[in-house]
MARMI-574642 format. One record per residue (C-alpha): residue in three letters; y, z, x. Coordinates in nm, 3 decimals. Layout:
# MARMI-574642
   aa        v        w        u
  ALA        Y        Z        X
...
This chain:
# MARMI-574642
   aa        v        w        u
  MET    1.740   -2.042   -0.306
  VAL    1.458   -2.253   -0.426
  LEU    1.102   -2.178   -0.313
  ALA    0.850   -2.467   -0.365
  TYR    0.542   -2.631   -0.219
  GLN    0.447   -2.969   -0.150
  LYS    0.098   -3.141   -0.139
  PHE    0.066   -3.339    0.175
  GLY   -0.050   -3.707    0.125
  ASP    0.009   -3.760   -0.239
  GLY    0.404   -3.692   -0.243
  LEU    0.379   -3.476   -0.544
  LYS    0.613   -3.167   -0.512
  ARG    0.635   -2.842   -0.713
  HIS    0.961   -2.643   -0.737
  VAL    1.054   -2.288   -0.842
  ARG    1.382   -2.100   -0.805
  ILE    1.415   -1.781   -0.604
  LEU    1.722   -1.556   -0.613
  VAL    1.760   -1.344   -0.335
  VAL    1.823   -0.997   -0.420
  THR    1.973   -0.710   -0.227
  ARG    1.725   -0.427   -0.176
  MET    1.820   -0.079   -0.275
  LYS    1.673    0.247   -0.183
  PRO    1.456    0.416   -0.444
  GLY    1.562    0.735   -0.607
  MET    1.897    0.646   -0.651
  ALA    1.968    0.805   -0.992
  ASN    2.021    1.171   -1.023
  ALA    1.689    1.363   -1.042
  SER    1.777    1.598   -1.291
  PHE    1.905    1.339   -1.513
  ARG    1.604    1.136   -1.496
  THR    1.380    1.439   -1.583
  VAL    1.594    1.565   -1.866
  ASN    1.601    1.200   -2.034
  PRO    1.279    1.059   -1.936
  LEU    1.204    0.678   -2.007
  ARG    1.010    0.636   -2.345
  LEU    0.723    0.415   -2.232
  MET    0.449    0.251   -2.421
  GLN    0.129    0.122   -2.255
  VAL   -0.046   -0.199   -2.347
  GLY   -0.403   -0.263   -2.212
  LEU   -0.653    0.046   -2.207
  GLY   -0.965   -0.109   -2.035
  PRO   -1.095    0.090   -1.725
  HIS   -0.791    0.002   -1.499
  GLY   -0.551    0.092   -1.773
  ARG   -0.709    0.417   -1.850
  ASN   -0.687    0.484   -1.487
  TRP   -0.319    0.463   -1.515
  ALA   -0.319    0.685   -1.829
  ARG   -0.518    0.960   -1.675
  ARG   -0.430    0.976   -1.317
  VAL   -0.086    0.813   -1.272
  ILE    0.138    0.879   -1.596
  PRO    0.107    1.236   -1.672
  HIS    0.229    1.315   -1.321
  ILE    0.545    1.109   -1.354
  PRO    0.793    1.336   -1.529
  GLU    1.053    1.052   -1.529
  VAL    0.855    0.891   -1.816
  ASP    0.733    1.011   -2.156
  LEU    0.434    0.803   -2.283
  VAL    0.497    0.761   -2.656
  ALA    0.226    0.498   -2.741
  TYR   -0.093    0.346   -2.639
  VAL   -0.190    0.007   -2.733
  ASP   -0.525   -0.190   -2.742
  THR   -0.690   -0.431   -2.980
  ASP   -1.011   -0.288   -2.886
  THR   -1.092    0.034   -3.083
  ARG   -1.357    0.146   -2.840
  ALA   -1.115    0.130   -2.557
  LEU   -0.872    0.357   -2.764
  ALA   -1.160    0.590   -2.850
  ILE   -1.261    0.607   -2.486
  LEU   -0.898    0.693   -2.390
  ARG   -0.889    0.980   -2.651
  GLU   -1.201    1.131   -2.511
  GLU   -1.115    1.110   -2.155
  SER   -0.741    1.191   -2.169
  ASN   -0.724    1.398   -2.493
  VAL   -0.472    1.173   -2.631
  PRO   -0.349    1.242   -2.988
  VAL   -0.472    0.975   -3.245
  GLU   -0.122    0.928   -3.376
  ARG   -0.002    0.785   -3.035
  CYS   -0.286    0.509   -3.047
  PHE   -0.224    0.203   -3.186
  GLU   -0.406   -0.167   -3.227
  SER   -0.079   -0.347   -3.294
  LEU    0.216   -0.368   -3.034
  GLU    0.449   -0.425   -3.320
  ASP    0.332   -0.115   -3.516
  ALA    0.338    0.098   -3.174
  ILE    0.716   -0.053   -3.125
  ALA    0.814    0.030   -3.490
  VAL    0.676    0.390   -3.506
  THR    0.759    0.511   -3.153
  LYS    1.063    0.316   -3.054
  PRO    0.992    0.298   -2.672
  GLU    1.250    0.171   -2.426
  ALA    0.994    0.014   -2.187
  LEU    0.638   -0.136   -2.177
  LEU    0.377   -0.081   -1.909
  ASN    0.150   -0.408   -1.919
  THR   -0.209   -0.313   -1.782
  THR   -0.377   -0.593   -1.956
  ALA   -0.590   -0.861   -1.750
  LEU   -0.398   -1.159   -1.625
  PRO   -0.457   -1.353   -1.966
  GLY   -0.252   -1.090   -2.127
  HIS    0.032   -1.045   -1.874
  ALA    0.273   -1.338   -1.994
  PRO    0.237   -1.322   -2.371
  ILE    0.257   -0.914   -2.344
  ILE    0.577   -0.963   -2.121
  ARG    0.721   -1.208   -2.343
  ALA    0.660   -0.977   -2.668
  GLY    0.804   -0.690   -2.486
  LEU    1.129   -0.859   -2.368
  ASP    1.183   -1.018   -2.720
  ALA    1.145   -0.656   -2.861
  GLY    1.418   -0.539   -2.587
  LEU    1.191   -0.356   -2.387
  HIS    1.191   -0.328   -2.020
  VAL    0.847   -0.403   -1.862
  LEU    0.638   -0.322   -1.577
  VAL    0.329   -0.523   -1.498
  GLU    0.035   -0.542   -1.287
  LYS    0.010   -0.844   -1.033
  PRO    0.005   -1.121   -1.070
  PHE    0.243   -1.122   -1.340
  ALA    0.204   -1.476   -1.422
  PRO   -0.064   -1.732   -1.387
  SER    0.150   -1.994   -1.258
  LEU    0.499   -2.052   -1.087
  ALA    0.638   -2.212   -1.401
  ILE    0.549   -1.925   -1.627
  ALA    0.670   -1.668   -1.374
  GLN    1.014   -1.835   -1.371
  GLN    1.031   -1.854   -1.744
  LEU    0.959   -1.478   -1.762
  VAL    1.219   -1.388   -1.522
  ASP    1.481   -1.624   -1.677
  ALA    1.384   -1.450   -2.026
  ALA    1.442   -1.094   -1.871
  ALA    1.750   -1.191   -1.713
  MET    1.902   -1.360   -2.020
  ARG    1.828   -1.016   -2.209
  ASN    1.956   -0.797   -1.909
  LEU    1.613   -0.636   -1.891
  VAL    1.427   -0.509   -1.594
  LEU    1.093   -0.697   -1.532
  MET    0.908   -0.550   -1.254
  VAL    0.585   -0.592   -1.073
  SER    0.356   -0.307   -0.960
  GLN    0.294   -0.431   -0.608
  ASN    0.166   -0.107   -0.520
  TYR    0.061   -0.152   -0.170
  ARG    0.418   -0.162   -0.064
  PHE    0.468    0.208   -0.155
  PHE    0.274    0.360    0.153
  PRO    0.399    0.511    0.458
  ALA    0.255    0.256    0.711
  PRO    0.402   -0.067    0.569
  ARG    0.746    0.101    0.540
  MET    0.736    0.189    0.902
  ILE    0.637   -0.137    1.017
  ALA    0.891   -0.340    0.807
  ARG    1.141   -0.129    0.974
  LEU    0.996   -0.188    1.314
  VAL    1.016   -0.546    1.258
  ARG    1.346   -0.536    1.135
  GLU    1.488   -0.320    1.415
  GLU    1.285   -0.521    1.678
  GLN    1.168   -0.221    1.854
  LEU    0.927   -0.424    2.061
  GLY    1.139   -0.723    2.063
  ALA    1.060   -1.046    1.861
  LEU    0.764   -1.070    1.646
  HIS    0.557   -1.405    1.693
  GLU    0.193   -1.348    1.585
  VAL    0.027   -1.148    1.314
  SER   -0.364   -1.116    1.247
  ILE   -0.505   -0.982    0.914
  ASP   -0.864   -0.883    0.857
  PHE   -0.971   -0.766    0.499
  ARG   -1.355   -0.682    0.455
  ARG   -1.549   -0.547    0.152
  TYR   -1.884   -0.582   -0.019
  SER   -1.887   -0.628   -0.393
  ALA   -2.243   -0.680   -0.552
  ALA   -2.336   -0.685   -0.896
  GLY   -2.414   -0.331   -1.003
  PRO   -2.682   -0.179   -1.241
  GLY   -2.499   -0.307   -1.538
  GLY   -2.445   -0.666   -1.410
  ARG   -2.162   -0.824   -1.262
  GLY   -1.806   -0.672   -1.295
  ARG   -1.490   -0.853   -1.429
  HIS   -1.382   -0.984   -1.095
  HIS   -1.723   -1.146   -1.019
  LEU   -1.643   -1.388   -1.306
  GLU   -1.307   -1.488   -1.224
  VAL   -1.211   -1.827   -1.088
  GLN   -1.007   -1.689   -0.811
  PRO   -1.143   -1.329   -0.743
  LEU   -1.009   -1.306   -0.391
  LEU   -0.701   -1.495   -0.347
  VAL   -0.551   -1.432   -0.691
  ASP   -0.695   -1.104   -0.777
  MET   -0.713   -0.949   -0.402
  SER   -0.515   -1.143   -0.129
  ILE   -0.170   -1.144   -0.347
  HIS   -0.144   -0.764   -0.210
  HIS   -0.181   -0.884    0.141
  PHE    0.054   -1.173    0.080
  ASP    0.306   -0.957   -0.077
  LEU    0.283   -0.730    0.219
  THR    0.372   -1.008    0.454
  ARG    0.678   -1.085    0.281
  LEU    0.793   -0.725    0.281
  ILE    0.718   -0.675    0.644
  LEU    0.848   -0.991    0.794
  GLY    1.152   -1.005    0.565
  ARG    1.139   -1.380    0.503
  GLU    0.951   -1.670    0.316
  PRO    0.666   -1.855    0.447
  GLU    0.715   -2.245    0.536
  ARG    0.382   -2.404    0.526
  LEU    0.022   -2.287    0.512
  PHE   -0.369   -2.410    0.546
  CYS   -0.626   -2.236    0.357
  GLU   -1.012   -2.245    0.315
  ALA   -1.200   -2.067    0.053
  TRP   -1.546   -2.066   -0.049
  ASN   -1.833   -1.900   -0.211
  PRO   -2.175   -1.823   -0.046
  ALA   -2.459   -1.926   -0.263
  TRP   -2.612   -1.581   -0.282
  THR   -2.318   -1.362   -0.391
  SER   -2.242   -1.214   -0.726
  PHE   -1.907   -1.430   -0.767
  SER   -1.831   -1.730   -0.973
  GLY   -1.545   -1.825   -0.751
  PRO   -1.431   -1.823   -0.383
  SER   -1.535   -1.485   -0.231
  VAL   -1.426   -1.567    0.118
  ALA   -1.106   -1.710    0.256
  PHE   -0.926   -1.802    0.604
  ALA   -0.565   -1.889    0.600
  MET   -0.303   -1.992    0.858
  ILE    0.043   -1.905    0.734
  ASP    0.371   -2.028    0.909
  PHE    0.691   -1.806    0.871
  ASP    0.876   -2.022    1.098
  ASP    0.874   -1.837    1.427
  VAL    0.580   -1.627    1.306
  MET    0.244   -1.737    1.278
  VAL   -0.004   -1.520    1.023
  SER   -0.373   -1.542    1.066
  TYR   -0.546   -1.409    0.762
  ARG   -0.937   -1.357    0.699
  ALA   -1.067   -1.188    0.379
  SER   -1.410   -1.134    0.229
  TRP   -1.551   -0.964   -0.089
  VAL   -1.901   -1.005    0.069
  SER   -1.862   -0.904    0.438
  ALA   -2.144   -0.718    0.614
  GLY   -1.887   -0.595    0.857
  PRO   -1.703   -0.255    0.880
  VAL   -1.547   -0.190    0.545
  THR   -1.142   -0.198    0.612
  PRO   -0.903   -0.003    0.401
  TRP   -0.765   -0.184    0.106
  ALA   -0.450   -0.301    0.287
  GLY   -0.683   -0.449    0.565
  GLU   -0.649   -0.423    0.920
  TRP   -0.330   -0.562    1.105
  SER   -0.266   -0.653    1.445
  MET    0.112   -0.760    1.538
  GLU    0.183   -0.922    1.855
  PHE    0.558   -0.845    1.983
  GLU    0.744   -0.984    2.295
  HIS    0.720   -0.636    2.451
  GLY    0.384   -0.493    2.303
  GLU    0.134   -0.491    2.019
  VAL    0.110   -0.273    1.710
  VAL   -0.216   -0.216    1.508
  TRP   -0.210   -0.064    1.166
  THR   -0.365   -0.012    0.846
  SER   -0.309    0.160    0.517
  ALA   -0.499    0.317    0.227
  ALA   -0.307    0.107   -0.041
  ASP   -0.367    0.330   -0.338
  SER   -0.643    0.588   -0.212
  ASP   -0.633    0.829    0.059
  VAL   -0.278    0.810    0.202
  THR   -0.410    0.993    0.529
  GLN   -0.576    0.675    0.625
  ASP   -0.228    0.525    0.703
  ARG   -0.222    0.492    1.069
  VAL    0.025    0.290    1.324
  VAL   -0.056    0.251    1.681
  LEU    0.202    0.112    1.922
  ARG    0.082   -0.050    2.252
  PRO    0.380   -0.127    2.463
  ARG    0.311   -0.375    2.763
  ALA    0.431   -0.093    3.009
  GLY    0.324    0.255    2.909
  ARG    0.060    0.423    2.701
  ALA   -0.046    0.363    2.340
  ARG    0.085    0.616    2.088
  THR    0.020    0.686    1.714
  LEU    0.353    0.691    1.537
  LYS    0.453    0.979    1.291
  LEU    0.471    0.810    0.969
  PRO    0.784    0.873    0.726
  ALA    0.702    1.081    0.411
  VAL    0.657    0.877    0.116
  GLN    0.692    1.127   -0.194
  ARG    0.484    0.908   -0.419
  THR    0.244    0.642   -0.314
  GLY    0.092    0.360   -0.474
  THR    0.108    0.299   -0.863
  SER    0.302    0.649   -0.887
  GLY    0.546    0.493   -0.653
  THR    0.577    0.185   -0.850
  LEU    0.618    0.354   -1.187
  THR    0.873    0.604   -1.021
  GLU    1.049    0.301   -0.888
  PHE    1.052    0.142   -1.246
  ALA    1.195    0.438   -1.413
  ASP    1.478    0.503   -1.146
  ALA    1.593    0.119   -1.155
  ILE    1.642    0.133   -1.532
  ARG    1.825    0.476   -1.526
  SER    2.032    0.355   -1.231
  GLY    2.114    0.019   -1.361
  ARG    1.979   -0.184   -1.049
  GLU    1.718   -0.417   -0.978
  PRO    1.389   -0.277   -0.872
  GLU    1.250   -0.357   -0.531
  THR    0.962   -0.543   -0.660
  SER    1.107   -0.705   -0.942
  GLY    0.995   -1.038   -1.111
  ARG    1.257   -1.214   -0.956
  ASN    1.166   -1.106   -0.603
  ASN    0.803   -1.141   -0.672
  ILE    0.834   -1.503   -0.753
  GLY    0.807   -1.538   -0.353
  THR    0.447   -1.384   -0.371
  ILE    0.343   -1.583   -0.668
  ALA    0.434   -1.909   -0.484
  LEU    0.253   -1.812   -0.173
  MET   -0.058   -1.702   -0.366
  ALA   -0.033   -2.050   -0.577
  ALA    0.015   -2.246   -0.264
  ALA   -0.291   -2.060   -0.093
  VAL   -0.503   -2.166   -0.409
  GLU   -0.380   -2.523   -0.393
  SER   -0.460   -2.571   -0.013
  ALA   -0.798   -2.425   -0.073
  THR   -0.869   -2.641   -0.359
  LEU   -0.737   -2.974   -0.194
  ARG   -0.860   -2.873    0.157
  ARG   -0.510   -2.978    0.269
  PRO   -0.193   -2.816    0.431
  VAL    0.071   -2.732    0.193
  THR    0.443   -2.693    0.279
  ILE    0.655   -2.411    0.142
  PHE    1.022   -2.500    0.185
  GLU    1.379   -2.393    0.075
  THR    1.640   -2.606   -0.073
  THR    1.928   -2.576   -0.308
  GLY    1.996   -2.684   -0.654
  ALA    1.829   -2.645   -0.982
  ALA    1.442   -2.643   -1.007
  ALA    1.308   -2.983   -1.082
  ALA    0.975   -3.156   -1.073
  ILE    0.977   -3.477   -0.833
């Protein structure tokens, strides 16, 4: 299958191949084998977010053994050693030196977006499986190149779409799939936060070209694909930045996304004065026989996950959510290690995640051109027309 998007009016089309893969359940490998033979992992990128992985996530995943930390910034490594009591012999300024000395099997890429593609390529060239933060590539073309490179080497390339690994979205995806309230026809998503410059000035995301659609909305776009179990056909997006904000790029967006027989209305803001939503946003889903409203913590307090079912005939009830052993980034790292040891493709493989990159890229292009964009399926090799 090929997923592509087309700009209305000028006839320019862009295409990217997408392979449909069979989703397998996490935790298929024998647990005792995984623990006795932990995956030798190196981490590249020790900025504040990377150090959060090193301090709060990796130590609690017995399926991995962190053998090396890599960052070209010596100050970042010094802060890591102070915060997490990391031995100096595990810290490296050079990726090549770290690989030669510690012999890892896999690489965790927690660099900023400009570092994603080059570090992924270096890892794959060294024969390493790679887990990378979202978005895993800055463009569809580069994303496809990375997926092809991993496939050629028979290596796992996985994207840490951590919002999937929470109870509420897992239950909602099942509810939609089983049509417990009949056919779904409408989805509304609201995301509201207020992010201003702090005492130390503007943060990294305040300076990004697309601080919302690329850095944040990609989470919500990926959830729509998980929950609806299909790819979108077309969308229209508007994105803008009020003059008084701390952001350089568009901090507010509205989009209408057509998933064939399901319409999705999406509103998101980094500068809202309204009630703050959980990170996954607030969702309202209209079915033939009722409505479901839900939200999810998405990498914070799992007790925020909540699903309320409101049938047309009957009382609203809060559903009991399934247990998820490890949530958020802990869930993605566990899935990564399990997929490698089991010899299977992970749920959020780079191959699968191209659909999310395509949706993100189409939203950015629609907002830039202020025109509708069509996302369509065809067959054959990827080609620019």
